[in-house]
C-alpha atoms as one frame of an Amber mdcrd trajectory, in Angstrom:
protein
  11.459  -6.869  36.448   9.147  -5.204  34.002   9.159  -6.543  30.473   8.873
  -3.577  28.001   9.019  -2.791  24.295  11.752  -0.687  22.718   9.267   1.879
  21.553   8.470   2.574  25.301  12.042   3.045  26.561  11.721   6.731  27.070
   9.428   5.933  29.979  11.967   3.910  31.820  15.085   6.171  31.812  17.456
   5.179  34.799  15.298   1.907  35.435  16.219  -1.576  34.892  13.946  -3.365
  32.379  13.606  -6.670  30.534  13.677  -6.651  26.615  13.241  -9.613  24.346
  14.653  -9.083  20.969  16.819 -10.166  18.153  20.471  -8.937  17.546  20.226
  -7.397  14.127  23.922  -6.257  14.204  26.832  -6.210  16.560  30.357  -5.059
  16.947  33.144  -5.147  19.550  35.613  -2.613  20.701  37.967  -3.902  23.245
  36.209  -4.270  26.477  32.922  -3.090  25.076  30.390  -4.824  22.818  27.530
  -3.124  21.056  24.357  -5.114  20.090  21.777  -3.568  17.767  18.540  -4.928
  19.080  15.166  -5.031  17.253  11.983  -6.261  18.984   9.469  -5.512  16.371
   8.589  -2.117  17.829  11.927  -0.329  17.145  15.653  -0.545  17.455  17.959
   0.260  20.379  21.681  -0.167  21.018  22.628  -2.392  23.820  26.018  -1.802
  25.515  27.798  -4.757  27.073  30.768  -3.589  29.254  33.173  -6.240  30.349
  33.416  -4.466  33.747  29.595  -4.889  34.272  29.487  -8.652  33.457  30.957
 -11.708  35.055  33.795 -13.347  33.225  31.636 -16.252  32.056  28.995 -13.861
  30.834  31.579 -11.837  28.885  32.845 -14.970  27.364  29.300 -15.947  26.345
  28.727 -12.633  24.836  31.343 -13.444  22.208  29.089 -16.231  20.822  26.515
 -13.801  19.471  25.633 -13.938  15.837  23.241 -11.876  13.589  19.591 -12.596
  14.297  20.395 -14.357  17.696  17.249 -14.112  19.881  18.027 -12.794  23.449
  16.446 -11.746  26.751  18.314  -8.768  28.135  18.235  -7.123  31.513  19.440
  -3.561  31.262  19.330   0.000  32.621  17.814   2.541  30.145  19.853   5.567
  29.394  19.209   8.605  27.210  21.761   8.889  24.334  23.914  11.913  25.082
  23.688  13.333  21.585  20.694  11.784  19.840  17.079  11.588  20.634  17.432
   7.817  21.281  17.698   5.491  24.278  20.272   2.949  24.951  20.417  -0.219
  27.114  23.285  -0.642  29.519  23.209  -4.487  29.862  23.372  -6.025  33.367
  22.497  -9.602  32.343  21.463 -11.447  29.394  20.220 -14.882  28.213  20.276
 -16.373  24.746  16.932 -17.769  23.651  18.593 -19.158  20.449  22.008 -18.486
  18.832  21.139 -18.150  15.272  23.027 -20.064  12.514  25.085 -18.017   9.902
  22.667 -15.513   8.549  22.539 -15.833   4.725  21.719 -12.119   4.091  24.961
 -10.133   4.878  26.130  -6.562   4.575  27.436  -7.176   1.009  25.171  -6.317
  -1.922  22.682  -9.082  -2.993  20.835  -9.410  -6.286  17.028  -8.879  -6.270
  16.275 -12.585  -7.142  18.352 -13.730  -4.176  16.671 -11.268  -1.837  13.150
 -12.283  -3.142  14.084 -16.072  -2.724  14.877 -15.189   0.805  11.959 -12.803
   1.290  11.012 -14.573   4.544  14.308 -13.297   5.969  14.672 -10.091   3.906
  11.589  -8.748   5.770  13.705  -8.429   8.823  16.099  -5.798   7.339  15.696
  -2.235   8.483  14.316  -0.859   5.205  11.901  -3.671   4.718  10.815  -3.274
   8.323  10.247   0.375   7.780   8.182  -0.093   4.578   5.821  -2.515   6.292
   5.308  -0.125   9.165   4.231   2.545   6.731   2.013   0.210   4.966   0.346
  -0.584   8.282  -0.171   3.191   9.061  -1.643   3.639   5.563  -4.176   0.669
   6.134  -5.169   1.821   9.665  -5.574   5.475   8.374  -7.872   4.266   5.574
 -10.116   2.482   8.182 -10.109   5.542  10.406 -11.022   7.877   7.572 -13.832
   5.540   6.448 -15.176   5.296   9.939 -15.148   8.981  10.443 -16.987   9.628
   7.238 -19.850   7.302   7.572 -18.503   4.332   5.473 -18.999   0.777   6.700
 -16.945  -2.135   5.611 -18.664  -4.726   3.426 -16.716  -7.751   2.415 -16.995
  -8.742  -1.119 -16.450 -12.201  -2.465 -13.140 -13.357  -3.876 -14.732 -16.107
  -6.012 -16.803 -14.478  -8.841 -18.755 -15.833 -11.738 -17.552 -13.165 -14.167
 -15.329 -10.234 -14.644 -15.902  -6.741 -13.193 -14.483  -5.374 -16.355 -14.415
  -6.990 -19.770 -10.807  -6.324 -20.602  -8.535  -7.673 -17.726  -7.409 -11.228
 -17.879  -8.696 -13.339 -15.005  -7.404 -16.325 -13.039  -9.867 -19.138 -13.882
 -10.547 -22.104 -11.663 -12.893 -25.057 -11.531 -15.814 -24.463  -9.127 -17.505
 -27.872  -8.775 -19.356 -28.200 -12.099 -18.693 -24.704 -13.365 -15.976 -22.040
 -14.058 -15.155 -19.382 -11.418 -12.703 -16.455 -11.367 -10.515 -14.927  -8.658
 -11.875 -11.404  -8.008 -10.346  -8.487  -9.708 -12.411  -5.952  -7.768 -15.298
  -5.853  -5.234 -16.829  -2.934  -6.925 -20.023  -4.389  -8.347 -20.947  -6.143
  -5.049 -20.341  -2.886  -3.190 -22.738  -1.092  -5.413 -25.411  -3.382  -4.331
 -24.545  -2.506  -0.579 -24.976   1.254  -1.050 -28.728   0.787  -1.387 -28.678
  -0.487   2.217 -25.837   1.539   3.776 -25.322   4.670   1.727 -21.480   4.584
   1.797 -19.545   1.360   1.945 -15.952   0.078   1.303 -14.024  -3.163   1.220
 -10.302  -3.945   1.620  -8.784  -7.218   0.510  -6.658  -9.161  -1.928  -7.507
  -8.998  -5.697  -6.027 -10.846  -8.681  -4.975  -9.680 -12.138  -3.680 -12.226
 -14.650  -2.129  -9.633 -16.835   1.386 -10.677 -18.017   2.718  -7.283 -17.043
   6.372  -6.876 -16.001   6.358  -3.202 -14.963   7.579  -2.034 -11.580   3.866
  -0.948 -10.883   2.201  -4.394 -11.331   1.683  -7.434  -9.157  -0.620 -10.485
  -9.941  -2.022 -10.383  -6.422  -2.388  -7.114  -4.429  -4.549  -5.515  -1.809
  -7.264  -3.169  -3.022  -9.636  -0.776  -1.196 -12.960  -0.082  -3.211 -15.433
   2.405  -1.923 -18.940   3.301  -3.265 -21.249   6.102  -2.369 -24.914   6.741
  -2.960 -26.148  10.246  -3.908 -22.619  11.253  -5.136 -21.567  12.739  -8.419
 -17.987  13.069  -9.789 -17.116  16.148  -7.909 -17.992  14.748  -4.584 -16.228
  11.542  -5.452 -12.998  13.378  -6.149 -13.290  15.371  -3.051 -13.539  12.215
  -0.919 -10.601  10.785  -2.703  -8.493  13.931  -2.031  -9.485  14.010   1.492
  -8.612  10.298   2.009  -5.346  10.546   0.422  -4.427  13.649   2.385  -5.594
  11.897   5.670  -3.443   8.770   4.790  -0.186  10.662   3.905  -0.658  12.996
   6.969  -0.799  10.017   9.189   2.513   8.722   7.951   4.133  12.135   8.373
   2.764  12.129  11.947   3.614   8.698  12.918   6.418   7.240  10.823   9.149
   9.913  10.677  11.774   7.364  11.957  10.707   4.882   9.124  10.981   7.614
   6.514  14.391   8.529   7.879  15.556   4.790   7.551  14.296   4.974   3.943
  16.035   8.368   3.369  12.786   9.573   1.965  12.658  13.244   1.055   9.423
  14.245   2.805   8.927  17.662   1.117   6.854  16.183  -1.814   4.735  14.451
   0.845   4.228  17.613   2.735   2.756  19.160  -0.392  -0.269  16.997   0.295
  -1.849  20.012   2.064  -2.230  21.915  -1.192  -5.362  21.406  -3.455  -4.790
  18.570  -5.892  -4.355  19.650  -9.560  -7.205  18.701 -12.003  -6.941  18.504
 -15.877  -9.096  16.685 -18.500  -7.812  13.753 -20.419  -7.917  15.988 -23.593
  -5.688  18.632 -21.817  -3.280  15.825 -20.680  -3.066  14.491 -24.224  -2.151
  17.977 -25.627   0.221  18.458 -22.856   1.954  15.171 -23.492   2.116  15.686
 -27.214   3.831  19.003 -26.632   6.387  17.060 -24.527   7.050  14.532 -27.339
   4.702  11.823 -26.431   3.158   9.904 -29.367  -0.154   9.483 -27.584  -3.326
   9.831 -29.564  -6.412  11.694 -28.697  -8.325   8.615 -27.678  -5.503   6.698
 -26.007  -5.416   5.736 -22.504  -2.410   7.092 -20.612   0.498   4.547 -20.511
   2.877   4.365 -17.618   5.584   6.457 -19.354   2.910   9.100 -20.197   1.828
   9.206 -16.435   5.540   9.571 -15.431   6.073  12.359 -17.927   2.894  14.118
 -16.998   3.384  13.990 -13.205   6.857  15.449 -13.311   5.382  18.745 -13.976
   3.377  18.789 -10.788   4.374  18.980  -7.159   1.366  17.201  -5.660  -1.211
  14.718  -6.918  -3.143  15.274 -10.099  -6.582  14.237 -11.195  -6.915  13.440
 -14.967 -10.651  13.457 -15.680 -13.211  12.847 -18.488 -11.454  10.092 -20.359
 -12.909   8.993 -23.865 -15.843   6.654 -22.907 -14.766   4.158 -25.552 -11.663
   3.163 -23.601 -13.365   2.964 -20.189 -15.507   0.353 -18.531 -19.134  -0.250
 -19.372 -20.522   0.803 -15.952 -19.051   4.456 -16.101 -21.568   7.213 -16.713
 -21.243   9.375 -19.778 -20.989  13.175 -19.513 -24.393  14.679 -20.357 -22.568
  17.615 -22.075 -20.505  15.289 -24.235 -21.530  11.599 -24.539 -18.207  10.710
 -25.868 -16.612  11.372 -22.458 -16.919   9.428 -19.138 -17.390  10.909 -15.821
 -14.329   9.422 -14.551 -10.976  10.197 -13.159  -7.428   8.728 -12.350  -5.363
  10.223  -9.595  -1.708  10.334 -10.388   0.910  10.578  -7.723   3.752  12.951
  -8.153   7.384  12.244  -8.729   6.607   9.864 -11.572   4.773   7.256  -9.436
   1.640   7.307 -11.762  -1.902   6.095 -11.177  -2.850   5.277  -7.523  -6.612
   5.633  -7.751  -9.228   5.043 -10.400 -12.825   6.133 -10.030 -16.014   7.246
 -11.727 -19.773   8.175 -11.413 -21.602   4.938 -12.170 -24.361   4.577 -14.743
 -27.634   4.669 -12.826 -30.191   4.131 -15.713 -31.332   0.637 -16.423 -31.813
   0.929 -20.123 -28.577   2.735 -20.695 -26.621   0.149 -18.621 -28.269  -2.714
 -20.481 -27.278  -1.145 -23.804 -23.684  -0.814 -22.598 -23.414  -4.377 -21.509
 -24.704  -5.435 -24.839 -22.380  -3.086 -26.610 -19.396  -4.584 -24.763 -20.575
  -8.097 -25.624 -20.898  -9.079 -22.063 -23.496 -11.870 -21.035 -26.676 -10.084
 -19.981 -27.802 -12.953 -17.819 -24.665 -12.857 -15.798 -25.097  -9.127 -15.059
 -28.845  -9.272 -14.408 -28.455  -8.901 -10.652 -26.340  -5.780 -11.335 -29.031
  -4.397 -13.689 -31.666  -5.049 -10.907 -30.020  -2.398  -8.745 -31.294   0.138
 -11.405 -34.815  -1.029 -11.100 -35.429  -0.580  -7.398 -34.752   2.945  -6.203
 -31.749   3.793  -8.512 -29.922   6.867  -7.504 -26.914   8.903  -8.708 -23.831
   7.170  -7.342 -20.050   6.761  -7.718 -17.031   5.192  -6.318 -13.357   4.555
  -6.584 -10.617   2.021  -5.794  -6.899   2.210  -4.919  -4.109  -0.339  -4.855
  -2.458  -0.249  -1.596   1.008  -1.250  -2.906   1.201   1.687  -5.255   0.455
   4.102  -2.475   3.002   2.442  -0.240   5.566   2.784  -2.974   4.916   6.416
  -3.502   4.884   7.296   0.256   8.014   5.256   0.986   9.889   6.389  -2.092
  10.254   2.838  -3.241  10.741   2.287  -7.034   9.083  -1.164  -7.327   5.862
  -2.368  -5.741   7.392  -5.911  -5.000   8.932  -4.445  -1.917   5.718  -2.898
  -0.586   3.952  -6.298   0.112   5.261  -8.945   2.369   5.321 -11.698  -0.151
   4.992 -10.470  -3.722   3.369 -12.430  -6.533   4.356 -11.753  -9.988   4.182
 -13.561 -13.328   7.603 -15.081 -12.467   7.285 -15.550  -8.760   4.949 -17.661
  -6.627   7.207 -18.427  -3.639   8.065 -18.211  -0.853
């Protein structure tokens, strides 16, 4: 008997197969029972008819509970009306009959579900979100490979901040202080001089005491850096990457999007060129819409939401005031008060999903900025060295995976986009 996955059932129509799975739901109707099976690759309905089973086996079938693990021998049949495949059970064996499952069909509060996150992950919607996340990760790697980027692993323990503004998680490192990384960017900049185009992907940590639906204290970030790249080329790569990622989900995760009841029309707009406006234009537009934002203010979450609702696909906001941006961003030669940077805002009010810039490539100017931001020069001397030995025009960007998953999945809070969320109030399970 061939053991198969649910995702492959279409290859075995009218054949008997063995499936090992969990019973995610069940119901009984007279002499027929229906088990909803989940094996990790998909869902399928198993039909148990009293006429097809022995009396003992039919009696045994009544012992089933939600999340019971089973081995089923069944004939595969095409559903008469849907593009689905059913299992006509001939034999089964319980692997373990589960205890009463704490997550029922009734509505549960968010705290209860997060306390039981280890079990909540099994629900169909959470299952679909993680599968979409997986596609987005795999698409990132594929795009990078196809566009001459190589993966460079940056350290999680660092001696200083990448940016001077974000709060860090501090820890004892033998006889000195160390910090959990908030970005691998600076280390990746070192690698471009060896490899040209590089990226990393891993967990980063922000100690901001933020309670918004867009923030986590631990999240997964992809940083990319490119030698010989100006701002325009940087934005083109970002646009191509996001288009590639979203297209991969549309091609491979339609069933998951259906489970989430995600309207895919906004995602399909990814084929259109992304919009671009400057920070000054964004501020003027927001002020006309009633925002109290000032000329040199950064965009807040409400501003981003308000701004993106007027656009049907992603929007680049470029040329922010240099005074509110990081020390390493290159200034515009045409207007020194502006940084050659951009944030990419997702539509439908999801806000920033990518931040990037052209990097300062001049040693003396970078040194001046480090001092201007009151950062310890000795701690950044290695970073300054990169501008002494073959410095070139270069740039990069980074995205938080959870924000992209939230947007693509149509989920309102990032805490559902990562298997085990970490927030200022939650450290377990």
